[in-house]
C-alpha positions as CSV (number, residue, x, y, z in Angstrom):
1,M,22.7,8.2,20.1
2,K,24.7,8.9,17.0
3,S,22.2,9.2,13.9
4,L,22.8,8.2,10.2
5,A,22.5,10.8,7.4
6,L,20.9,8.2,5.0
7,Q,19.4,4.6,5.9
8,T,18.2,2.3,3.6
9,T,15.4,-0.5,4.3
10,E,13.2,-2.5,2.6
11,D,9.2,-2.1,3.5
12,S,6.8,-4.8,3.0
13,H,6.0,-4.2,-0.9
14,N,10.4,-4.6,-1.3
15,Q,10.9,-1.5,-2.8
16,E,13.9,0.3,-1.2
17,I,13.1,3.2,0.8
18,E,15.8,5.9,1.6
19,A,15.6,7.8,5.1
20,K,17.4,10.8,5.3
21,D,18.0,12.2,8.7
22,F,16.7,15.6,9.6
23,T,20.1,16.6,10.8
24,Q,21.5,15.9,7.6
25,L,18.8,18.0,5.3
26,T,20.0,20.2,2.5
27,Q,18.8,23.6,2.3
28,E,16.6,22.6,-0.7
29,E,15.3,19.6,1.6
30,A,14.6,21.5,4.4
31,H,12.2,24.2,2.7
32,L,10.5,21.2,0.9
33,V,9.9,19.7,4.8
34,L,8.6,23.1,5.5
35,E,6.5,23.2,2.6
36,M,5.1,19.7,2.8
37,R,4.4,20.7,6.8
38,N,2.4,23.9,5.8
39,H,0.5,22.4,3.1
40,P,-3.2,22.9,3.9
41,Q,-4.0,19.2,3.6
42,I,-1.1,18.4,6.3
43,A,-1.6,21.3,8.2
44,Q,-5.1,21.0,9.0
45,W,-4.0,17.7,11.3
46,M,-1.5,19.2,13.0
47,Y,-1.5,21.3,16.6
48,S,-0.1,24.0,15.1
49,E,-1.4,25.1,11.7
50,R,1.4,27.1,10.6
51,I,5.5,26.7,11.0
52,L,7.4,29.5,10.3
53,P,10.5,29.6,8.7
54,Q,12.7,30.7,11.2
55,T,11.3,28.5,13.6
56,H,11.5,25.3,11.5
57,F,15.4,25.6,10.9
58,D,15.5,26.7,14.4
59,F,14.1,23.0,15.3
60,L,16.4,21.2,12.9
61,K,19.2,23.1,14.3
62,Q,18.1,21.7,18.2
63,L,17.2,18.4,16.9
64,K,21.5,17.6,16.5
65,D,21.9,17.6,20.3
66,D,18.9,15.8,21.3
67,A,18.4,11.9,21.6
68,S,15.3,11.9,22.3
69,R,13.7,12.7,19.0
70,R,14.9,11.5,15.5
71,Y,12.9,12.9,12.2
72,W,13.7,11.7,8.8
73,L,12.5,12.6,5.4
74,L,11.7,9.2,3.1
75,C,12.3,8.8,-0.5
76,Q,11.0,5.8,-2.9
77,E,12.0,5.4,-6.1
78,N,13.9,9.2,-6.0
79,E,10.4,10.3,-5.0
80,Y,9.8,12.0,-1.5
81,I,7.0,10.4,-0.1
82,G,7.0,12.0,3.6
83,V,8.3,12.5,7.2
84,G,8.1,10.1,10.1
85,S,9.4,11.1,13.4
86,L,9.9,9.2,16.8
87,T,9.8,11.4,19.5
88,R,9.7,10.9,23.4
89,I,12.2,8.3,22.6
90,N,12.6,6.3,26.5
91,L,15.0,3.7,26.2
92,A,14.7,3.0,29.6
93,H,10.9,2.1,29.3
94,K,11.5,1.3,26.0
95,H,8.5,3.4,24.1
96,A,8.4,6.4,21.9
97,F,5.8,8.1,20.1
98,I,5.6,8.0,16.4
99,G,4.5,10.9,14.1
100,I,3.5,10.7,10.2
101,Y,2.9,13.0,7.4
102,T,2.9,12.4,3.5
103,N,4.0,14.2,1.0
104,P,1.1,16.0,-0.9
105,F,3.0,16.7,-3.8
106,C,3.8,13.1,-4.3
107,A,1.0,10.6,-6.1
108,K,2.3,7.3,-4.7
109,V,0.0,5.0,-3.2
110,F,0.9,3.7,0.4
111,K,3.2,6.4,1.3
112,G,1.6,6.3,5.0
113,R,1.9,2.7,5.2
114,T,5.4,2.9,4.1
115,I,6.8,5.3,6.4
116,L,4.7,3.5,9.3
117,N,6.8,0.6,8.1
118,F,10.0,2.2,8.6
119,L,9.4,3.8,11.8
120,E,8.1,0.2,13.1
121,S,11.6,-1.3,12.1
122,Q,13.8,1.4,13.4
123,A,12.1,1.6,16.8
124,F,11.6,-2.3,17.2
125,E,14.4,-3.8,15.4
126,H,17.2,-0.9,15.7
127,L,16.1,0.6,19.1
128,G,14.9,-2.6,20.6
129,L,11.7,-0.6,21.8
130,H,8.6,-2.3,23.4
131,T,5.6,0.1,22.5
132,L,5.0,2.5,20.2
133,H,2.4,5.4,20.8
134,L,0.7,8.2,18.9
135,E,-1.8,10.8,19.3
136,V,-4.3,11.9,16.3
137,L,-7.0,14.5,16.4
138,S,-10.6,13.0,17.0
139,T,-11.6,14.6,13.9
140,N,-8.9,12.8,11.5
141,I,-11.1,9.9,11.0
142,K,-9.0,8.9,8.1
143,A,-5.8,8.5,10.2
144,R,-7.5,6.8,13.2
145,K,-8.9,4.3,10.6
146,F,-5.5,3.8,9.2
147,Y,-3.8,3.0,12.6
148,E,-6.3,0.7,13.4
149,R,-5.9,-1.1,10.3
150,T,-2.1,-1.4,11.0
151,G,-2.8,-2.9,14.4
152,Y,-2.8,0.3,16.7
153,I,-5.3,0.1,19.5
154,Y,-7.0,2.7,21.2
155,E,-5.8,3.5,24.7
156,G,-7.8,6.9,25.8
157,V,-8.5,10.5,25.0
158,L,-6.9,13.8,25.8
159,H,-10.3,16.1,26.2
160,N,-10.3,19.5,24.8
161,F,-6.5,19.0,24.5
162,I,-5.5,21.2,21.4
163,A,-6.8,24.9,21.0
164,Q,-7.2,26.3,17.2
165,K,-8.5,29.7,15.9
166,E,-11.0,29.4,13.4
167,K,-11.8,32.7,12.0
168,D,-12.5,35.0,15.2
169,T,-13.4,31.9,17.7
170,R,-11.2,29.4,19.6
171,R,-12.0,26.0,19.3
172,Y,-11.1,23.0,21.3
173,Y,-10.1,19.4,19.9
174,D,-10.0,16.1,21.8
175,V,-7.0,13.9,20.8
176,I,-7.0,10.1,20.8
177,L,-4.0,8.0,21.9
178,M,-3.0,4.9,20.7
179,Y,-0.9,2.6,20.8
180,K,1.2,-0.7,19.6
181,E,3.2,-3.3,21.3
182,H,6.2,-5.5,19.9
183,L,5.0,-8.6,19.6
């Protein structure tokens, strides 16, 4: 699967969105993505709290040879609004997993919805997928409600799936699985 460096789409609010494929990021953009991802407001909801710079740059290099994962840095009106991803892309069975995090340094509203619209367009219209799945920490009530409002349906729970260290104690968290079918 060949990825485009920059794609332009229009979201439901008719504002142009620029999507820059992670394989085409500048050094500055790559650092911004890492800074957003490691921001406490974002990191608290991730499987790993902090990504080291070398790990991040190695990850970016690996994406060039992996057609099962696509990541984009999204920009709206010359402001970076966040990151969207399609992972575990399976063209034979027509499904993938989505991931979103918004830019905590950007004050725009509806960033998550804009990113989700872009991902659904890529998945359903461009890749011809049938189903999108996602995983969200059970404690992330705001995200769970957002996904429910946008048509995602609860499909199950992975019990004690994520272990995170809090002070000197290891704590386990459930992960909620949700999905949406293309109609």
